[in-house]
N, C-alpha and C positions, 0 to 999 in steps of 0.2 A: 751411326746417325748421328752421334754428339760430335764427329770431326766435323761433319758437313755444315751443322748447326753454328759450330765454331767459326768457321771459315766465313759464314755467312755474317756473321756478327761482326768479325775482324772487317770485312769488305766495307759492311754499313758504317763501321766507325771510322775508317778509313775515307770513305766519300764524306761523310759529316766535316770531318777535319779539313779536308779539302776546299768544300764548299764554303766553309768558315774562312778559310784562307783567302779565297776569291773575293768574298764579301768585304774583308777587310783591306784588300789591295785596291778594290773599287772604290770605298770609302777615301783612302789615302790619295788615290788618284782624283779624286772630286776635290778634297782640300786643296790639293797641290793647285790644280787648275784655277780655283778661286782665289788663291793668293797670288797667282800670275796675273789674273784678270784685274784684281785689285790694283796690282802695281802698274800694270799698263795704264789703268785708269787714271791713277795719281799722277803718273808721269805726262799723261796728255795734259792734265788738268794744269800740272805745274809748267809746261811749255807755254799753255795759253795765258797763265798769270804772269809770267816773265814778258811775253809778247806784249800784253797790256801795259804792265809797268814802263817798259822801254817805250811804248808809245806815250805813256802819260808824261813821262820825265822828259822827253826828246826836246832839244832845243829849239825854239822857233826860228823861223827863216829870219835872215837879217832885216829885210824890210818890215816884217811884223815886230820885230822884237822892239824897236825904238821907233814910234811913231814921229814923224815931222815936228807936229805940234808940241810934243814933248821936249826937244832938242831945242827949240828957240825960246 
């Protein structure tokens, strides 16, 4: 009977170890996904900032740049 109890105990320990590993893997996948999400979000924000800055500093069309009243 001791042999059966020992086997049951070892099986239980192995199951606990496996479940712990799965929990750790899940937590790591969640952290990795969160990091990817934040990098993508920052990339989008950076793209929008560059577009806005480009628009803000873009040269004016020639006819608006120097109104005729300023030239004479």
